[in-house]
C-alpha positions as CSV (number, residue, x, y, z in Angstrom):
1,M,85.0,-67.3,-191.1
2,A,83.2,-68.3,-194.2
3,T,83.6,-66.3,-197.4
4,I,80.5,-65.1,-199.3
5,E,81.2,-64.9,-203.0
6,T,78.9,-62.6,-205.0
7,I,79.0,-62.6,-208.8
8,T,77.1,-60.1,-211.0
9,L,76.8,-60.5,-214.7
10,R,74.7,-59.9,-217.8
11,L,73.9,-62.3,-220.7
12,N,75.0,-62.0,-224.2
13,D,72.4,-60.7,-226.7
14,A,69.7,-63.2,-227.7
15,V,70.5,-65.6,-224.9
16,S,67.3,-67.1,-223.4
17,P,67.0,-66.7,-219.6
18,D,65.6,-70.2,-219.4
19,R,68.6,-71.6,-221.3
20,F,71.0,-69.8,-219.0
21,A,69.1,-71.0,-215.9
22,S,69.6,-74.5,-217.0
23,A,73.3,-74.0,-217.6
24,N,73.6,-72.3,-214.3
25,S,72.0,-75.3,-212.6
26,R,74.6,-77.6,-214.2
27,V,77.4,-75.5,-212.7
28,E,75.9,-76.2,-209.3
29,S,75.2,-79.9,-209.8
30,E,78.3,-81.0,-211.8
31,Y,81.0,-78.6,-210.8
32,L,80.6,-76.8,-207.5
33,T,79.5,-79.9,-205.5
34,Q,82.9,-81.4,-206.4
35,Q,84.9,-78.5,-205.1
36,P,86.5,-78.6,-201.6
37,G,85.1,-75.9,-199.3
38,Y,81.9,-75.3,-201.1
39,N,78.8,-75.2,-198.9
40,P,76.1,-77.2,-200.8
41,G,72.7,-75.5,-200.9
42,T,74.1,-72.0,-200.3
43,R,74.1,-70.9,-204.0
44,V,71.3,-68.4,-204.7
45,T,70.7,-66.8,-208.1
46,T,68.5,-63.8,-208.7
47,V,67.8,-61.5,-211.7
48,T,66.5,-58.0,-211.9
49,A,63.9,-56.6,-214.4
50,D,66.7,-55.1,-216.5
51,G,68.6,-58.4,-216.8
52,L,71.3,-58.1,-214.1
53,W,72.0,-61.6,-212.7
54,T,73.4,-62.0,-209.2
55,I,74.8,-65.3,-207.9
56,S,75.9,-65.7,-204.3
57,L,77.4,-68.7,-202.6
58,R,79.4,-69.6,-199.5
59,W,82.9,-71.1,-199.2
60,D,84.7,-72.3,-196.1
61,S,87.5,-69.9,-196.9
62,A,88.7,-67.4,-199.5
63,L,91.4,-70.0,-200.4
64,D,88.8,-72.6,-201.3
65,A,87.0,-70.0,-203.5
66,D,90.4,-69.1,-205.2
67,N,91.1,-72.8,-205.9
68,S,87.7,-73.3,-207.4
69,M,88.0,-70.2,-209.6
70,A,91.4,-71.4,-210.9
71,A,89.7,-74.4,-212.6
72,F,86.4,-72.8,-213.3
73,M,87.1,-71.5,-216.8
74,T,88.3,-74.8,-218.3
75,A,85.9,-77.3,-216.6
76,E,83.6,-78.9,-219.1
77,A,80.5,-78.5,-216.9
78,N,80.8,-74.7,-217.0
79,Q,81.3,-74.2,-220.8
80,D,77.6,-73.6,-221.6
81,F,77.4,-71.1,-218.7
82,L,80.4,-69.2,-219.9
83,A,79.4,-69.1,-223.5
84,M,76.1,-67.3,-222.5
85,V,77.7,-64.6,-220.3
86,D,79.0,-61.2,-221.4
87,A,82.5,-61.5,-220.0
88,S,83.0,-57.8,-219.8
89,S,80.0,-57.5,-217.5
90,M,81.1,-60.0,-214.9
91,N,82.2,-58.8,-211.5
92,I,83.2,-60.9,-208.5
93,E,83.3,-59.8,-204.9
94,R,84.2,-61.7,-201.7
95,N,83.3,-60.8,-198.2
96,V,83.8,-62.4,-194.8
97,E,80.5,-63.7,-193.4
98,V,79.8,-62.3,-189.9
99,A,78.5,-65.1,-187.7
100,S,75.4,-64.4,-185.5
101,D,75.1,-65.3,-181.9
102,A,71.7,-66.7,-183.0
103,S,73.4,-69.1,-185.4
104,P,71.2,-72.3,-185.5
105,G,74.3,-74.5,-185.8
106,L,75.8,-73.0,-182.6
107,A,72.4,-73.3,-180.8
108,N,72.1,-76.9,-181.8
109,A,75.6,-77.8,-180.7
110,R,75.0,-76.1,-177.3
111,R,71.7,-77.9,-176.9
112,L,73.1,-81.3,-177.7
113,Y,75.7,-80.7,-175.0
114,L,73.5,-79.2,-172.4
115,E,70.3,-81.1,-172.9
116,G,71.6,-84.4,-174.2
117,I,74.6,-84.8,-171.8
118,G,74.1,-82.2,-169.1
119,E,70.4,-82.8,-168.5
120,G,70.5,-86.5,-169.5
121,N,67.9,-86.3,-172.3
122,V,70.2,-88.3,-174.6
123,R,67.8,-89.7,-177.2
124,A,65.5,-86.7,-177.4
125,A,68.5,-84.3,-177.9
126,V,70.4,-86.3,-180.5
127,E,67.2,-86.9,-182.5
128,R,66.2,-83.2,-182.3
129,Y,69.6,-81.5,-183.1
130,T,71.2,-83.8,-185.7
131,G,70.4,-84.0,-189.4
132,D,69.8,-86.8,-192.0
133,R,73.2,-88.3,-191.0
134,Y,75.4,-88.1,-188.0
135,T,78.9,-89.1,-188.8
136,Q,80.9,-89.6,-185.6
137,H,84.6,-89.4,-184.9
138,S,84.6,-89.6,-181.1
139,T,86.6,-92.5,-179.7
140,G,84.3,-95.4,-178.9
141,V,81.1,-93.9,-180.3
142,R,79.5,-95.4,-183.4
143,D,77.9,-93.3,-186.2
144,G,74.3,-92.2,-186.0
145,V,71.7,-91.6,-183.4
146,E,71.8,-95.1,-182.1
147,G,75.6,-94.9,-181.6
148,F,75.2,-91.7,-179.6
149,V,72.5,-93.2,-177.5
150,E,74.3,-96.5,-176.8
151,F,77.3,-94.6,-175.5
152,F,75.8,-91.7,-173.6
153,E,72.8,-93.4,-171.9
154,P,75.2,-95.6,-169.8
155,F,77.5,-92.6,-169.3
156,V,74.7,-90.6,-167.8
157,E,73.7,-93.5,-165.5
158,R,77.4,-93.9,-164.4
159,N,77.7,-90.2,-163.7
160,P,74.6,-88.9,-162.1
161,K,76.2,-85.5,-161.3
162,R,77.3,-83.7,-164.4
163,E,78.4,-80.1,-164.5
164,I,79.2,-78.6,-168.0
165,E,80.5,-75.1,-168.6
166,L,80.7,-74.1,-172.3
167,V,83.7,-71.7,-172.1
168,R,84.3,-70.7,-175.7
169,S,82.5,-71.2,-178.9
170,Y,83.1,-70.0,-182.5
171,V,81.1,-70.2,-185.7
172,D,82.8,-70.3,-189.1
173,G,80.2,-70.8,-191.9
174,R,78.7,-74.3,-191.4
175,F,81.3,-75.3,-188.7
176,V,80.9,-74.8,-185.0
177,F,83.5,-75.2,-182.3
178,V,82.9,-75.5,-178.6
179,Q,85.4,-75.7,-175.7
180,A,83.9,-77.1,-172.5
181,A,84.9,-77.8,-168.9
182,Q,83.2,-80.8,-167.4
183,S,83.1,-82.0,-163.8
184,L,81.6,-85.4,-162.9
185,N,80.3,-86.6,-159.6
186,D,81.4,-83.6,-157.5
187,G,84.8,-83.4,-159.1
188,E,85.6,-87.1,-159.1
189,A,86.6,-86.6,-162.7
190,K,87.3,-83.3,-164.5
191,W,87.7,-83.0,-168.3
192,V,88.5,-80.4,-170.9
193,T,86.5,-81.3,-174.1
194,T,86.9,-79.6,-177.5
195,D,84.4,-80.4,-180.2
196,L,84.0,-79.4,-183.8
197,F,80.6,-79.8,-185.5
198,D,79.7,-79.7,-189.2
199,T,76.1,-78.6,-189.8
200,D,73.7,-78.8,-192.7
201,G,71.7,-76.0,-194.4
202,N,69.3,-76.0,-191.5
203,G,71.9,-75.8,-188.8
204,K,71.4,-79.5,-187.8
205,I,74.6,-81.4,-186.8
206,V,75.8,-83.9,-189.5
207,E,79.4,-84.7,-188.3
208,H,81.4,-84.4,-185.1
209,W,85.0,-84.5,-184.1
210,D,86.4,-84.2,-180.5
211,V,89.4,-84.3,-178.3
212,I,89.0,-85.1,-174.6
213,H,91.7,-84.8,-171.9
214,A,91.8,-84.7,-168.1
215,R,91.8,-81.3,-166.6
216,G,94.7,-80.6,-164.4
217,G,95.8,-77.6,-162.3
218,T,97.7,-74.6,-163.2
219,N,100.9,-74.6,-165.2
220,R,104.2,-72.9,-164.2
221,S,102.9,-69.5,-165.3
222,G,99.7,-69.8,-163.3
223,H,97.2,-70.6,-166.1
224,D,94.9,-73.5,-166.4
225,Q,93.6,-75.1,-169.6
226,V,90.4,-73.0,-170.0
227,D,90.9,-69.6,-168.3
228,G,91.9,-66.5,-170.2
229,A,90.4,-64.2,-172.8
230,V,87.0,-64.9,-174.3
231,E,85.9,-61.7,-176.1
232,I,85.6,-62.0,-179.9
233,T,86.9,-58.9,-181.8
234,D,88.4,-58.0,-185.2
235,L,85.8,-59.9,-187.3
236,H,87.2,-58.3,-190.4
237,L,90.6,-59.9,-189.8
238,T,89.3,-63.5,-189.6
239,E,90.8,-64.8,-192.8
240,N,94.2,-63.0,-192.2
241,N,94.4,-64.6,-188.7
242,K,93.6,-68.0,-190.1
243,E,96.4,-67.7,-192.5
244,V,98.9,-66.8,-189.7
245,V,97.9,-70.0,-187.9
246,R,98.0,-72.1,-191.0
247,R,101.6,-70.9,-191.7
248,L,102.7,-71.4,-188.1
249,L,101.6,-75.1,-188.1
250,T,102.8,-75.9,-191.6
251,E,106.1,-73.9,-191.7
252,A,107.3,-73.5,-188.1
253,F,105.7,-76.4,-186.3
254,C,106.4,-79.0,-189.0
255,E,108.8,-81.9,-189.0
256,S,111.4,-79.9,-191.0
257,P,110.8,-76.2,-190.2
258,T,111.2,-73.5,-192.9
259,A,110.2,-70.5,-190.7
260,E,110.8,-69.2,-187.2
261,F,108.1,-69.0,-184.5
262,S,108.8,-65.3,-184.2
263,E,107.2,-64.7,-187.6
264,F,103.8,-65.7,-186.2
265,I,104.0,-65.3,-182.4
266,S,104.4,-62.1,-180.5
267,G,107.7,-61.6,-178.7
268,E,106.0,-59.2,-176.3
269,T,103.0,-61.2,-175.1
270,Y,102.5,-64.9,-175.4
271,I,100.2,-66.5,-172.8
272,N,100.4,-70.3,-172.9
273,H,97.7,-72.5,-171.3
274,N,99.5,-75.7,-172.2
275,P,99.9,-77.6,-168.8
276,D,103.6,-78.2,-169.4
277,A,104.6,-74.8,-170.8
278,A,105.5,-71.4,-169.6
279,D,104.5,-68.0,-171.0
280,G,106.6,-66.2,-173.6
281,L,108.0,-66.8,-177.0
282,D,111.5,-67.5,-175.6
283,A,110.2,-70.3,-173.5
284,L,108.5,-71.9,-176.5
285,V,111.6,-71.6,-178.6
286,A,113.8,-73.1,-175.9
287,M,111.3,-76.0,-175.3
288,D,111.2,-76.8,-179.0
289,A,115.0,-76.7,-179.4
290,A,115.5,-79.0,-176.4
291,A,112.9,-81.5,-177.6
292,R,114.4,-81.6,-181.1
293,E,117.9,-82.2,-179.6
294,R,116.5,-85.1,-177.6
295,G,114.8,-86.5,-180.7
296,E,111.4,-85.8,-179.2
297,A,110.2,-83.0,-181.5
298,L,106.6,-82.0,-181.4
299,F,105.3,-81.3,-184.9
300,Y,102.1,-81.2,-187.0
301,R,101.9,-84.0,-189.5
302,K,98.6,-82.8,-191.1
303,V,96.3,-79.9,-190.4
304,H,92.8,-81.2,-191.1
305,R,90.8,-78.0,-190.5
306,I,91.2,-74.4,-189.5
307,I,88.3,-72.3,-188.5
308,G,88.1,-68.8,-187.1
309,Q,86.0,-66.0,-185.8
310,G,87.7,-62.7,-185.5
311,N,90.7,-62.7,-183.2
312,F,90.3,-66.4,-182.4
313,V,91.4,-69.3,-184.6
314,V,91.0,-73.0,-184.0
315,S,93.0,-75.8,-185.7
316,F,92.3,-79.5,-185.7
317,A,95.3,-81.5,-186.6
318,H,97.3,-84.8,-186.5
319,Q,100.1,-84.0,-184.1
320,V,103.2,-86.1,-183.4
321,W,105.3,-85.8,-180.2
322,N,108.1,-88.2,-179.2
323,D,106.9,-90.6,-182.0
324,I,103.3,-90.8,-180.5
325,D,100.4,-89.8,-182.7
326,Y,97.7,-87.4,-181.3
327,A,94.5,-85.7,-182.4
328,A,95.0,-82.1,-181.3
329,F,92.8,-79.0,-181.1
330,D,94.6,-75.7,-180.6
331,I,93.0,-72.4,-179.9
332,F,94.9,-69.2,-180.8
333,R,94.1,-65.6,-179.9
334,L,95.7,-63.0,-182.2
335,S,96.4,-59.3,-182.0
336,N,97.9,-57.1,-184.7
337,G,98.6,-60.1,-186.8
338,L,100.5,-62.1,-184.2
339,I,99.5,-64.9,-181.8
340,V,99.3,-63.7,-178.2
341,E,97.5,-66.5,-176.4
342,H,97.2,-70.3,-176.9
343,W,95.2,-73.2,-175.5
344,D,95.4,-76.8,-176.6
345,N,93.9,-80.2,-176.0
346,V,95.3,-83.5,-177.2
347,E,94.3,-87.2,-177.3
348,T,96.3,-90.2,-178.4
349,L,95.0,-91.8,-181.6
350,P,93.4,-95.2,-180.9
351,P,94.7,-98.2,-182.8
352,E,92.5,-99.2,-185.7
353,S,91.4,-102.4,-183.9
354,E,89.7,-100.3,-181.3
355,L,87.8,-97.9,-183.6
356,A,84.0,-97.8,-183.4
357,N,83.8,-95.4,-186.4
358,S,86.0,-94.1,-189.2
359,G,88.6,-92.6,-186.8
360,K,89.5,-89.3,-185.2
361,F,89.9,-87.5,-188.5
């Protein structure tokens, strides 16, 4: 989940609060807005009657906060700010933000799905629940309100019977993830859809990525693509769990592995919802070894985003299998620091000639 950074400090003697407020604003406008992972508009500054200043802001992750701090002291935009601060008084704390079920971003994502597509109120929903911009990455859908309308109004007409079940959803700062099961026209077509939404300071949707794949039956271990655990626990372990998944994908599931799957996946319990996979760490290791021997290795070329909420972590990545490029969402459930359950959803990357927007990523 997102990291809330809180800084307390006092000013050097004879420093005007007004001068400091001006320098503090420059940090926001000229430095922070250029830093990856900073959530614009979340920085709040307060001061007590006895001169204790408190600055709080939100980052996508603790790693983003660390990277920003590494360059903070030498950045030109921050020098006036630093010169006015009593360095011995400065204290920095970081805490994991606990998402609320009442998150406006989650509510808007759900409403866009259920009202816009499920109930067929396409234009009303997209105008109500999106922000000043709506950048689209869904295959065949143009950016903006009009792009959404021109794609989904005919979709609703072609599919008069639409059943949508929102199976899992997670909130990590400004990002919202939803996994849904869809059935069209009494089961004529069934889909698993996985969607990631970026939201603004008011929780309105400003960007959207998705992966859509046909929903099949059960795999060899008796699981389908959406069943399994749903309860969110261990909120205090969110960042630790995100790091486990990041390392799995970049060290063990990469083109040239530098780590073993067993470092990240439980050898006792590993429930796999992939349609072509069986349960168990041993089955995964064997499948990977056989694929690499055939020259058909599955690996992650680039991990674009990792979000999490407690024991669940979601990755969005560029995946390659048998020399075919995919956009892939993976959902991982962790327990005691290891992955114990996995769901995924993949979609082949369309050629540039067929893009209606800037692409899947």
